Each structure stands twice: as C-alpha cells, then as structure tokens.
C-alpha positions in Angstrom: 132.8 101.9 127.6 130.4 99.0 128.7 127.5 98.4 130.8 125.0 95.7 131.8 121.3 95.6 131.9 119.0 92.7 133.1 116.7 93.5 130.2 117.6 95.0 126.9 115.2 96.0 124.3 116.3 96.8 120.7 113.7 98.8 119.1 111.5 101.6 120.7 108.3 100.9 118.8 105.1 99.6 120.2 106.4 96.0 120.5 109.3 97.2 122.5 107.1 99.6 124.7 104.7 96.9 125.4 107.5 94.5 126.5 109.0 97.1 128.9 105.6 97.6 130.4 105.1 93.9 130.8 108.5 93.3 132.3 107.7 95.9 135.1 104.4 93.9 136.0 106.6 91.0 137.1 109.9 92.5 138.0 110.0 95.9 139.7 113.8 96.0 140.2 115.6 94.5 137.2 117.3 97.1 135.1 115.5 97.8 131.7 117.2 99.7 128.8 115.3 100.4 125.6 117.3 101.5 122.5 115.7 103.1 119.5 117.1 104.5 116.3 114.6 107.3 116.2 115.0 110.3 118.5 111.5 110.0 119.9 110.0 107.7 122.6 107.7 105.0 121.5 104.4 106.1 119.8 101.5 104.6 118.0 101.9 104.5 114.3 98.4 104.0 112.9 97.5 107.7 113.3 100.3 108.5 110.8 98.1 107.4 107.9 94.8 107.9 109.5 93.7 110.2 112.5 96.5 112.8 112.2 95.3 113.7 108.7 91.7 113.9 109.5 91.9 115.8 112.8 91.1 112.9 114.9 94.4 112.8 116.6 97.1 115.1 117.7 100.8 114.5 117.5 101.4 115.0 121.1 98.8 112.5 122.1 100.1 109.3 120.1 103.1 108.7 122.5 102.9 105.5 124.8 104.6 107.6 127.5 106.7 110.7 127.6 110.4 110.4 128.2 109.8 111.6 131.7 107.1 109.0 132.3 109.4 106.2 131.1 112.1 107.4 133.5 109.6 107.5 136.4 108.5 104.0 135.3 112.1 102.6 135.7 112.8 102.3 131.9 116.0 103.9 130.6 115.6 105.1 127.0 118.7 105.6 124.7 117.3 107.2 121.4 118.9 108.1 118.2 121.5 105.4 118.5 121.4 102.2 116.5 122.8 98.9 117.2 125.9 97.9 115.1 126.5 94.3 116.4 125.1 91.5 118.4 127.2 88.7 119.9 124.7 86.1 121.1 127.3 83.9 122.7 128.7 86.6 124.9 125.4 88.1 125.3 126.2 91.7 124.4 125.5 94.3 121.7 127.7 97.1 120.4 125.9 100.5 119.5 126.8 102.6 116.7 128.3 105.1 119.2 130.7 102.4 120.4 129.0 101.5 123.6 129.2 97.7 124.7 126.0 96.5 126.6 125.7 93.2 128.1 122.3 91.7 128.8 120.4 89.1 130.8 117.6 88.9 128.3 117.3 90.6 125.1 114.2 91.4 122.8 114.7 92.2 119.3 111.9 94.4 118.0 113.6 96.1 115.1 110.7 96.4 112.7 111.2 97.3 109.1 112.2 100.0 106.6 109.9 101.2 103.9 111.0 99.9 100.6 112.4 102.6 98.2 111.6 103.2 94.5 114.3 103.2 91.8 114.9 106.7 90.6 117.8 109.0 89.5 119.6 110.4 92.4 118.6 114.0 91.5 115.0 113.0 92.2 115.6 111.4 95.6 114.2 114.5 97.4 110.8 114.0 95.5 110.2 110.4 96.6 109.1 109.8 100.2 107.9 107.0 102.5 105.8 106.9 105.6 107.0 105.1 108.8 107.9 107.7 111.4 106.4 110.7 113.0 109.2 112.7 111.2 108.0 111.4 107.8 104.4 112.4 108.8 105.5 116.0 109.5 107.4 116.3 106.2 104.5 114.9 104.1 102.1 117.3 105.9 104.4 120.2 105.0 104.3 119.0 101.3 100.6 118.4 101.1 99.6 122.1 100.6 96.8 123.6 98.5 97.6 123.1 94.7 100.1 120.2 95.2 99.9 117.1 93.0 100.9 113.7 94.6 101.4 110.2 93.0 101.1 107.2 95.4 102.8 104.0 94.2 101.2 101.0 95.7 97.7 100.2 96.9 98.3 98.2 100.2 97.3 99.6 103.6 99.7 102.6 103.5 98.9 103.5 99.9 95.1 103.0 100.3 94.9 105.0 103.5 97.1 107.8 102.4 95.1 108.2 99.2 92.1 108.9 101.4 94.0 111.1 103.9 95.5 113.3 101.1 92.3 113.5 99.0 90.8 115.1 102.2 93.4 117.9 102.2 92.1 121.1 100.6 93.5 121.6 97.1 95.6 118.5 96.9 95.3 116.4 93.8 96.0 112.6 94.3 96.9 109.9 91.8 97.5 106.3 92.7 99.3 103.4 90.6 99.2 99.8 91.5 99.7 96.4 89.8 96.5 94.9 91.0 92.9 95.4 89.8 92.1 97.6 92.8 93.3 99.0 96.1 93.6 96.2 98.6 92.7 93.6 96.0 94.9 91.1 97.7 92.6 90.8 100.7 89.2 92.1 99.6 86.7 90.3 97.3 86.0 92.0 94.0 82.5 93.1 95.1 84.2 95.2 97.9 87.1 96.5 95.9 84.6 97.9 93.4 83.1 99.7 96.3 86.4 101.2 97.1 87.2 102.2 93.5 83.8 104.1 93.4 84.7 105.9 96.7 88.2 106.9 95.3 86.9 108.3 92.1 84.1 110.1 93.8 86.7 111.9 96.0 88.7 112.9 92.8 91.6 110.2 93.2 92.9 109.2 89.7 93.5 105.4 89.7 95.9 103.6 87.5 95.1 100.0 88.1 96.9 97.1 86.6 100.0 99.2 85.9 103.4 100.0 87.2 106.1 102.8 87.1 108.6 102.1 84.6 110.7 105.1 85.0 110.9 108.3 86.9 112.2 111.5 85.2 112.4 115.1 86.0 109.0 116.8 85.1 107.2 120.1 84.8 105.9 120.0 88.3 109.1 118.3 89.6 108.8 114.5 88.8 107.2 112.5 85.9 106.3 108.8 86.2 106.2 106.9 82.9 104.2 103.8 83.3 104.5 100.3 81.8 101.3 101.2 79.7 102.8 104.3 78.5 101.0 106.8 80.6 102.7 110.0 81.9 101.9 111.1 85.4 103.1 114.4 86.6 103.6 115.1 90.3 105.2 117.4 92.8 106.2 114.5 94.9 105.7 110.7 95.2 104.7 108.6 98.1 106.1 105.0 98.1 103.6 102.5 99.7 105.3 99.2 98.4 105.9 97.4 101.6 108.6 96.9 104.3 112.1 95.4 104.2 112.4 93.7 107.5 115.4 94.8 109.8 116.9 91.4 110.1 120.7 92.2 110.0 121.3 91.8 113.8 119.5 88.5 114.0 121.4 87.2 110.9 124.8 88.5 112.0 124.2 86.7 115.5 123.4 83.5 113.8 119.8 83.4 115.0 117.4 81.2 112.9 115.8 83.3 110.3 113.4 82.5 107.5 110.4 84.8 106.8 111.5 86.8 109.8 113.3 85.8 113.0 112.0 82.3 113.8 110.6 82.1 117.3 108.8 79.4 119.4 105.4 79.9 121.0 106.9 81.8 123.8 108.5 84.2 121.3 112.2 82.9 122.1 114.5 82.8 119.2 117.1 80.0 118.6 118.9 81.4 121.5 117.0 80.9 124.8 117.7 84.4 126.2 116.9 86.3 123.1 113.2 87.1 122.0 111.7 88.6 119.1 108.3 90.4 118.7 106.5 92.7 116.3 107.0 92.8 112.5 110.1 90.7 112.5 108.8 87.6 114.5 108.0 84.5 112.5 105.8 82.7 115.1 103.5 79.8 115.2 99.8 80.7 114.5 97.9 80.1 117.8 95.2 78.4 115.9 96.8 76.4 113.1 100.5 76.2 114.2 101.9 77.1 110.9 104.6 79.7 110.9 103.1 83.3 110.2 104.4 86.8 110.4 102.2 89.9 111.1 102.8 93.6 110.4 99.9 95.2 112.5 99.6 97.4 115.5 97.6 94.9 117.5 100.2 92.1 117.0 103.0 94.6 117.9 101.3 95.4 121.2 100.2 91.8 122.1 103.5 90.1 121.1 105.6 92.5 122.8 103.6 92.1 125.9 103.9 88.2 125.9 107.7 88.6 125.1 108.3 91.0 128.0 106.4 88.7 130.5 108.4 85.8 129.3 111.7 87.6 129.5 110.7 88.2 133.2 109.9 84.5 133.9 106.2 84.1 133.0 106.7 81.0 130.6 103.5 81.8 128.8 102.6 80.8 125.1 101.6 83.5 122.7 97.9 82.7 122.0 96.7 86.1 120.7 94.9 86.1 117.3 95.9 89.4 115.8 93.3 91.8 114.4 93.8 94.8 112.2 91.7 97.6 111.0 91.4 100.4 108.4 89.4 103.5 107.7 88.8 104.5 104.1 86.5 107.4 103.5 83.1 106.5 105.1 84.1 102.8 105.2 85.8 101.2 108.4 86.6 97.5 108.8 88.2 95.2 111.3 89.6 91.9 110.6 91.0 88.7 112.2 93.0 85.8 110.8 94.0 85.3 107.2 92.4 87.5 104.6 93.2 86.5 101.1 91.2 87.0 97.9 92.7 83.6 96.8 90.8 81.8 99.5 87.2 80.6 99.2 85.0 83.7 100.2 81.6 83.6 101.8 79.8 87.1 102.1 77.1 87.6 104.5 76.0 91.2 103.4 72.6 92.7 102.9 74.3 95.4 100.8 77.8 96.6 99.9 78.0 99.0 102.9 77.7 96.7 105.8 78.3 93.0 106.6 80.7 90.1 107.3 82.9 88.2 104.9 84.4 84.8 105.8 87.5 83.4 104.3 87.5 79.6 104.0 90.1 76.9 103.4 89.1 73.3 103.4 85.8 74.3 104.7 87.2 75.9 107.9 87.1 79.6 108.6 90.5 81.1 108.3 89.8 84.7 108.4 86.8 87.2 109.0 86.4 90.7 107.6 83.9 93.0 109.5 82.9 95.6 107.0 81.3 98.6 108.7 80.3 96.0 111.5 81.5 96.5 115.0 81.9 94.7 118.3 82.5 91.3 116.7 86.2 90.8 116.8 86.1 88.5 119.8 83.2 86.5 118.2 85.2 86.2 115.1 88.3 84.9 117.0 86.1 82.3 118.6 84.8 81.1 115.3 88.3 80.8 113.8 89.7 79.0 117.0 86.7 76.5 116.9 88.2 75.0 113.6 84.9 73.6 112.7 83.9 72.4 109.2 81.3 74.9 108.0 79.1 75.6 105.0 78.2 78.9 103.5 74.7 78.6 104.4 75.6 77.8 108.1 77.7 80.9 108.4 74.8 83.2 107.5 73.9 85.4 110.5 76.6 84.0 112.8 78.1 87.5 113.2 77.0 91.1 112.5 
C-alpha cells in the first residue's frame, strides 16, 4: 500500500501540532498527514509534572485539539504507528505497519525517549519514566496513601515530580542525585539552598552528591544501594535522568546529525525538503549564531510553527529566543537564554524569595532567570539580544 501527502509530519507532539497549524495558515488545500507513535492526538506535556498533580489542570483539557477537530481542520492523524524507515532521495517513509508514504515536504519532530535505569529484569515493573499521558495515569495510580517513592535525578522532571508527589496525601518521597542540590546545573548556590529548605520542609528526603549503585528486591518492592552505602527502600522508582533523542530516522536517511538533527536558520536539514523541530533540532542560536538544542515546551511550539510556515513557502528565519518555566512549591520562575551555574552570575535580589539573576559570559548577558518575578520575559529577551557589554552594577534594577 502506498500514498502521497504534500506535507508529512513525523511526531504528534507539540512541535508537530504547531507545524500543522502553521501550514494551514498559508496553504488551505495541501494534504497534511501527522504520524504519532502514541495513540493520542497532540497534547501539552508540562501539566504531566505540574498542574495535573496539583488540581490546576484536567487531563481532558491538555489536548491541542481533539481528533475530530484535527479532521475538521484538514489534518489527517495516523496514531499508534511508528516510522520504520526514511528514504530521503526518493522522498518517502515506510511505517511499521508496512505503509509506504511519499511526501512533498517532511518535518521530523520525533522528540526523545526517557533514559532508563539499569536494574534486574524482575524489577522492571518497579521503575518508571514520565513522558506521556499514559505514564502520568500509571504514576497517579501508584501514588496512593502509604506509598514510598524514590526519584532518581534532580533535573526538571525529578525536581517537579518531587514537589508533585510530596503534595499527595500519605506519599513519602526520596530523591537521589549526583549534584549538590536539585537544579544545581542552572541555579546559583544561594537559590538551590532555598530549594533544599523547601524540599525538606515538605518531607522530601534528599540524597545529594550520591548515585544509585545497584537495585535489588526489597521489603517494599525495590531497594536502591547508593554509592555511599545507603539503603533506600521504595515501592517504586521514578527515573528523571534525561532523554535519549530519537535520531534513528535522520541517521538512517543520511541527514547531518551532531547534537541533534542539524538544521539551518529556516529549520531545514541537510535535505532541502526535510525539516526538523522541537527537541531533536540543532539550530543556530538566534542571538549568538552557535548551534544549540532546546528541550522545552516554548521552543517546541515556536520551532514547529516556523518549520510549518517554511514548509508552506514562507522562507522565514527562526528568530525566537526560547523561554522555560517551572513551579516548585511556592516558588515559580521563568527563564530565557543560557542558564548555567558555571557562568558568571549577577543576582539582583532583595531577598531569596524574589528577584532576577543574570548569567554573563565575557561581560554579555547570556541568560536571565526571573525568580518569582513576572511579566519580564520579553524585556529579558531584549536585554540578551542587545549583546551589550554590561557590569554588575549596571544590571541592578533593569528588570523586576
């Protein structure tokens, strides 16, 4: 069986959904097919570790559109089917179900797969990741009164899920991570200390500067032996140790791949009719020009939109400076640009509960953290885009 579509989108996440919507802005008639490995239409992922746990979001409300709305919009969805092969020269893909599909323009928005943890096969059912709505429903069923959870990793998923699970009645939470504190890679020590105090105040047991050396069966179901010799008992484990990018299609097709699928400023890959967006795209930073890759909701939405418009002939550069955000107990923050605790840090904070942190390299602002400070994202983008030489004193009072 074979078919052809003017626009083919591989990946039914937010980047793919944004691309489909953007294509329809410029081309009302071309056929659009979106393929997704999940059985569900595109939805927003941030609520999976935030609002769904805290009663701020409802699972039915996180979808970009319903399947019926996508159909009415003129976009065909084919869900629960993966792509087995891509031939860039003949411009066709083959699905796992054996369907051959030709395309005029193709978008790769395949995202990533949560990294797993090494454990005996008999314990596989005790270790879980969080990437999909199905994952959320499973974890929700496991997080019952009296359950004991171990979170491995203290990046965004680990840090947010420790907050979410600690808010569930009767759930006991432990978290182990190699750094000094949760989010230590992006936050200055003064703010990670604030987070540590919040976690401990909410009963989360922290094992910082440590790693899991081995999992074994335990009294509650699973035991983690740490590098420092601690024994942590849990009913189940949540792995928050990052993503492995889904690059196999791009690699098999001979597309340029480095830290992701390499694209130009218009999000074209090394093949003119194939684009990439979202997590997998390695794109030129709109301010600095260096190749970067971003795993955040805002970038998925914006890059998908630009890719879709360019697939439909817009010929526009991707100029969006991505932002990201998080909510941790009573702390919320938004951020733009590069946040790294290894950069020079300049803090404009009256106290530890509110303020702005600037991340500098060679006396230029590379990133801005807005800590419980709101409505300043666009101003932060303008500050970074200016590329001016700055001093710590000169930054005081600029934002906030």
